N, C-alpha and C positions, 0 to 999 in steps of 0.2 A: 269602178275604179277605186283602188285603195288610197287612203289619205297620203301614204308615203310616196305615191307616184306624182304628186303635185309638182309642177315646174318642169317636168320632163318634156322634151320634144316628142310629138306624136309618133314620128318615125322611129325614134329610139325606143319608145314604149312598145310599139308593135313588134319590134325585133326581139324584145325580151319576152313578150307574150306568145309570139308565133314561132317557137323553136321548130326548126325543120323547114320553114317556108323560105325560099330564096329571097335575098334582099331585093333583087330586081322585081319580084312579084309584089312585094310589099309596097315598093314605090309606084308600081303600076296601079294598084288599087287605090292608092292615095291620089294619083294624078287623075284617075277616071271618076273620082268622087264616090267610090264604093264604100269608103270609110266615112262615117258620119259622126260628128260630135254634136250632141244636143239637136239632132235631126238636120244639121247643116253641114255643107262641105267645108273642108279645111285644107290648108297647105301643109306640106311636110314639116314646116318650121313652127307650126302651131304648138304652144306649150299648154299642157293639161292643167286645168284648174280644179279645185276641190268641188265635188258635186257633178262634174262632167259625166254625161252618159255617152259612152263610146260604142258605136255599132260597127261590128266587123262582119263582112260577108262570109258565107261558108267557104272554107278553104280546105283543100286536100293537104294534110300534113304528111311530111315524110315520115317513114317508119322510124321510131326512136332507135337511135344507135348510140353506143358509147362514144363520147367525143374522142377525136383523135388525140393521142398522147404524144407530145413532142418528145424527141429523142433525148437521151441523157445529156448529150453534149450541149444541146440547146438549153435544157433546163439549168445546167451548170452555168452556162454563159449568162442567162437571165438572172440567176441568183446572185452571181458575182457583180451584176450591173446595178443592183439596188444601192442607191447612194444616200437615202434618207428613209426613216420609218418611225412612225409614232402610232398611237392607238387609232387615229382616224384616217391616216393616209400613208402612202409610200411614194417615193420618187425613184424612177428608174432611169439610168443612162441608156436609153434604148439603142441597141446595135443597129447599124445600117443593114438593110436587106431583110429585116424582120418586120412584117406588117403588124399593126397594132391589134388586129383581130383577124380571125379566119373569114373565109368567104371569097367569092369570085375565083374559085379554083384553088384556094388555099385552105388546107385542112385545119390550120391553127395559126395563131399569132401571139403577140406578147401577152394579151390578157388570158388566153387559154393556157399559156405556159405558167403564168403566175398562179392560176387556179389549180394546175397540176402540182405546183410546188407547195401550195397551201390548201390542201383538200378540206381542212377543218374550218377554213375561213367562211363565215356565213354570207359575206358580201364583198365582192371585188369588182369594181367597174372603172372604166376609163374616164378620167376627168376631162380629157381633151384628146386630140389626135395629132400624130405626126405622120408625114408621108413615109411610105415603106423605106425609101432610100435615105431619109433624113435620120441622123442619129441625135442623141442628146436627151435632155430632161423632159420627162413626161410624168404627170401626176395620176396615180391610181387611188381612188377612194375606197376606204374600208368600211365606211358607214354611209347610208343614204343621206343623212343630215349633212355630212361633209361634202358629198357630191352636190347637193343642192346649193350649199354655200359657195362652193367653188364655181359652179355654173353662174351664180349670181355675180360673182366677181368678174368673170369673163364678159358677161353681158354689159356690165357697167364700166369696163376698162380698168378694173382694180388690180390687175396683175402686171408685173414688169417682166416681159419675155425678151431675151436677147439671143441672137443667133450669130454665129461666125460663118461667113460665106466667102468663097474665092470667086472673084468676078473677072470677066474679060476686060482687058485694057488697063491703062494707067489712069488712075483716078485724078481728076483735076479739082483743086479746092479742098475744102473741109467737109463739115457735116452737110448732108442734103436731105431735105424732107420731100418725100414723094407722096403726093395726094392724088390718087387716080382711082376712080370707081371701078369695081371688079364685078363682072357678070359670069356666073357659073353655068356651064352647059354640060349635059351628058350626051355623048354620042350614041348612035344606035348599038355600038358594041359594048356600051356601058362605061366607056372611058370618060373620066372627068376632065374637062378642059375649061380654063378660065381665061378671060380676055378683058382688057381695059375697054369700058363702054360707058357712055353717058347715063344709061339707064341701069347701071350696076349699083352695088352697095358701096357706101363710103368706105375707103380704106386708106390708111396712113402708115407709112414705114419711114423710119429715120435711119439713114445710112451714115456711118462714120468710118473713115479709112483707118486701118490699123497698121498695115505695111504695104508698100508699093514695090512691085518687082518689074522685070523687064517688060512683060506684056500681060500682067495680071495684078490684081489688087485684093488683099485680104481686108474685109470690112466687118464691122459689127453692125447688125441690123436689129433695130428696136421696133417691135410690133406694137403700135398703138391700138390697132384693131387686129382681129384674128381671122381673116378670111382664108378660104381654101387657096393654097398655092400662092399666098400673098407675096412673100419675099421673092419667089421665083419669077412671078409675072411682073412685079414692080422693077426688079433688077433688069429684066429683058426690056421693059418699057423705056428705061433711060439709057439703053444701049450698052449695058454691062451685064449680059446674062451670066448665070452661075455656071461654073465649070462642072462638066459632067452631066448637065441637064439635057436629057434626050427628048424632052417634050417642048421646052421653051428656049433651049440653048442654041449655041452656034456650033455647027458641025466641025468647022475647021479649028476653032478654039478647043473643042473637046478632043480632037485628034492630037493637038499640040500638048494638051494636059495629060493625055494618055502616055505620051512619050516620056513624061517625067514621073510616071507611075500611078496616075489617078485612075481608079477603076470604079468609081462611084460618084454620086452627086456630092459636091463639096458644100454641104449645108449641115450645120451642127447646132442644135439648141443648147447653147453653152451656159445659160444662167436663167434662173426663174426666182422671182421674189413676189410674195403676196402675204396679206394678212387676212385670216378668216374672220368674217364680220361678227359672228356671234361670240366666239371665244376670245377674239383679239390676238390669237396666236400668230406670231410672225414666222414665216418660212422663207429661208434664203438658201438656195442650193446652186451649185455650179458643177459643170462637168468639163474637164479638159478635152482638147482634141484627141481622138484616138491615134494610135501609132501609125495607121495607114495614111491619115491626113497630115499628121506631123511630118512624115517622111516626104510628102509632096512639098510642104513648105521648106524643109531643109534643102531640097534640090533646087527650088526656085531661089532661095537665098544664096546658094553656092554659085548660081549663074551670075 
């Protein structure tokens, strides 16, 4: 293991080392204990330490193929979505419908598009993730040192992440803190599902109403933790599921929102603020609602 790999999760490390091996296969060898670190079994969340000896079982690698190149329209859209860039990172206002990376039947995602746009870049990696249908601010590291520093911030709660979401129903009262532990499961089909459970991981979201309409409310959601599907599950947990959510949402409400033109999940990562620990560099970025979501709000206001 190279010194620069220190701090990575073992699952992410294996994905970079085992190009051509399906993600499902990587998680299977982790679950079954075929991957050993210092001769012991580890969980997919294990973070590599300096000096670790990682043993990987023999695997049949897919034949090397040229990575799928996104079309010119996708590349142009991604390029136009870059809202901040410096020597160490860039921030993209990710379009809804574009996955952050390829896999699970997708030949490419945001990171593959960026690598196609920047073939000369020696290093481009996702700092964190957004659901495919979620739009908004996402960090891409251009240096491994920046990636490690940003991951440290995420682990220690040192980033300020704000989302805008349209929720079912008329909000009562002001700010609401939702503390509900979340447990992640993966179904046999490979779909990720998250539920509120006593044995889950701690999760905290703060919801603040922004605008209240006839049967919906626009809120700002501040993530104190960063669990998978956190805003979506917490919103549904308090009886205000997100509009357009086909996994945790309300079918009747989704049909009602479709009538006013909503064709996607109404969840947008609107602002991101953090300070990199080593350099002290302060980053503050924001991304306004896209035209398609703004049009839905205009129709609700007109009602």
